[in-house]
C-alpha positions as CSV (number, residue, x, y, z in Angstrom):
1,M,164.0,-27.8,-52.5
2,K,166.9,-27.8,-51.1
3,K,170.2,-27.0,-53.1
4,D,172.0,-30.4,-52.3
5,M,169.1,-32.2,-53.6
6,R,170.1,-30.7,-57.5
7,S,172.6,-33.2,-58.1
8,I,172.2,-32.8,-62.0
9,Q,173.8,-30.5,-64.0
10,L,172.1,-29.6,-67.6
11,H,174.6,-27.7,-70.2
12,F,173.6,-25.9,-73.3
13,F,175.0,-23.3,-75.3
14,V,173.3,-19.8,-76.7
15,T,174.2,-17.5,-79.3
16,P,174.8,-13.3,-77.7
17,Q,171.5,-12.5,-79.2
18,E,169.8,-15.1,-77.3
19,N,172.0,-14.8,-74.2
20,A,170.8,-10.8,-74.5
21,A,167.0,-11.8,-75.0
22,I,167.3,-14.3,-72.1
23,R,168.5,-11.4,-69.8
24,Q,166.1,-9.0,-71.0
25,R,163.2,-11.5,-70.0
26,M,164.8,-12.2,-67.1
27,A,164.9,-7.9,-65.9
28,E,161.2,-7.8,-67.4
29,T,160.0,-10.8,-64.6
30,G,162.3,-9.1,-62.0
31,I,164.1,-12.4,-61.9
32,V,168.2,-12.1,-60.9
33,N,168.9,-16.0,-60.6
34,Q,169.6,-17.2,-64.1
35,S,169.7,-20.9,-63.0
36,A,166.2,-20.1,-61.2
37,Y,164.6,-18.4,-64.4
38,L,166.1,-21.0,-67.0
39,R,164.5,-23.7,-64.3
40,K,161.2,-22.2,-64.2
41,M,161.1,-21.6,-68.1
42,A,162.2,-25.3,-68.7
43,L,159.6,-26.6,-66.2
44,D,156.6,-24.6,-66.7
45,G,157.5,-22.3,-70.1
46,Y,156.1,-19.5,-68.4
47,I,156.3,-17.0,-65.4
48,L,153.6,-14.8,-64.6
49,H,154.8,-11.1,-63.1
50,L,152.0,-9.4,-61.3
51,D,152.9,-6.1,-60.5
52,M,151.5,-5.6,-57.1
53,S,152.1,-1.8,-56.3
54,D,148.2,-0.7,-56.3
55,I,147.8,-3.8,-53.8
56,R,150.8,-2.3,-51.4
57,K,149.2,1.3,-51.8
58,L,145.8,0.0,-50.8
59,T,147.5,-1.8,-47.9
60,R,149.3,1.5,-46.8
61,L,146.0,3.2,-46.9
62,L,144.3,0.6,-45.0
63,S,146.7,0.5,-42.4
64,A,146.2,4.6,-41.9
65,C,142.5,4.1,-42.0
66,S,142.5,1.4,-39.1
67,N,145.0,3.9,-37.2
68,N,142.7,6.9,-37.5
69,L,140.1,4.5,-36.0
70,N,141.8,3.5,-33.3
71,Q,142.4,7.4,-32.6
72,Y,138.5,8.1,-32.9
73,V,138.1,5.4,-30.3
74,R,140.3,6.4,-27.9
75,R,139.2,9.6,-28.0
76,A,136.0,8.4,-27.7
77,N,136.7,6.4,-24.5
78,E,138.5,9.4,-23.2
79,T,135.7,11.7,-23.7
80,D,132.8,9.9,-23.7
81,S,132.3,11.9,-27.2
82,I,132.8,11.1,-30.3
83,Y,132.8,14.3,-33.3
84,A,130.8,13.9,-36.3
85,A,133.2,15.0,-38.7
86,D,135.9,12.4,-37.6
87,I,132.7,9.8,-38.5
88,D,132.2,11.7,-41.9
89,D,136.4,11.5,-42.5
90,L,136.5,8.2,-41.6
91,R,133.4,7.3,-44.3
92,E,135.4,9.2,-46.8
93,R,138.1,7.6,-46.5
94,L,136.8,4.0,-46.7
95,K,134.6,5.5,-49.4
96,V,137.9,6.0,-51.4
97,I,139.5,2.6,-50.2
98,G,136.5,0.7,-51.6
99,N,136.5,2.5,-55.1
100,Q,140.2,1.5,-55.4
101,V,139.5,-2.1,-54.3
102,K,136.9,-2.1,-57.3
103,T,139.3,-0.9,-59.8
104,I,141.9,-3.3,-59.0
105,L,139.7,-6.4,-58.9
106,Q,138.4,-4.8,-62.5
107,Q,141.9,-4.8,-63.6
108,Y,142.9,-8.4,-62.4
109,A,139.6,-10.0,-63.8
110,N,140.6,-8.4,-67.3
111,F,143.8,-9.8,-67.0
112,S,142.7,-13.2,-67.2
């Protein structure tokens, strides 16, 4: 929504303790814009904050694995051969990634 479309201003007063509680909840959700936080709470009544650090780690692992695969393919194209140890290493890495995906999905399934 464009900023200029918001033409109505709402005002209300809070105690210092209420203000501290609002600031604490903003910090817990990672929101720094008080207007955005209060608007979201007034409209929806809750804010869902998901910790996506596991997903970021998984993305890095997938990227490293695909880079290794590209190197193996390049080497195979250059030498017309591929090493069994390289394939075994790639399989092990994919198993680790697969296990992490299962763990993350179970965590999200338990979340709801």
